[in-house]
C-alpha positions, 0 to 999 in steps of 0.5 A: 499499499506505501509503494502503492500510494507513492506511485500514485503521488508521483503520477499526480506530480507528474501530471500536473507539471505537465499539463501547467507547461505550455511546452509539454501542451504544444507538443501533445497536440503536434505530436500525436504519435506521443501517447501510442508510444507512451501505450507502447511503453507502459504495455512493455513495463506491466509485462515485463515487470509482471512476466520477470518478477522472480528474476528481478532484484526488489530495487530493480523491479520496485524503479521500473515500477515507479517508471511506469507511474511517471510514464502514467503521469505524462498519459494522464495530464490532458484530463486536466485540460478537460476537466475542471481540477474541482471534479478530478478531486472529488472524483479521486476521493471517490475513488481512494474510499471506494478502492479502500473498502474493496480492498478491505473486504478482499483482505478480510472475507472468508469468501473465495473470490478465484470464481470472480477472477475467471469471470472479471478476466473475461469481462476485461477482455470483453470490456477492451474489444468492446471499447475498441469498437467504439473507437470506430462506431462512436457511440455515445450510448455504448461509451456510457455502458462501457464506463458502467461495466469499467467501473463494476469490473475495476471494483471487483478485481480490487477485491480479487486482487488483495485476496490474491496478494494475500494468499501469494504473501503468505505462501512466499519465503521471506526473500520475495517479500519485496518483489511481492510488494511491488506486484501488489502495489502495481496490481491495485495501482492499475485498479485505482487509476482505472476505477478514477478514469471510468468514475471521471466519464460519471463525476468530471465536470467539462471545463467548456 
């Protein structure tokens, strides 16, 4: 949780700094490829850390995680040009409360959430496919449906990820604690950011 919080702070600071920079804004508008390049970098880091977590040292894994937080901060800067600061702050606190509640539930529940995981992963894959389709369809109604489904999926994933990390921690040897903390922080960080973005579509107030 400490690593996740630090990463969120890093992302927020990078986003705020870049959003307030006219030079960065001009660069983003002039170079549309930059966003896609950042997506590729993010995917590379996530897959690299997830696949190589057993081979990476704890400091290296943590460093890659915080690098991911920086890159994500660059990508999230445009939300400050679209939504008001007050609505972003409100959505952030709503997200924090929701993530906190579901994480506590996932940690304390005696219910086995394994079946949740299988269903939620399939639902997430379906959500990604529909989102790609809607890039071309430009359906406002479908966009709202996608946002609602995204909120529900990442609320469930937060509880599931928490229980998974708890189980891994109970079985993991002491020397892998640092690496496990990083992969757990990455999972919850991704849940937080995605839930925040989907909730922002409901609670965000446009600057226009």
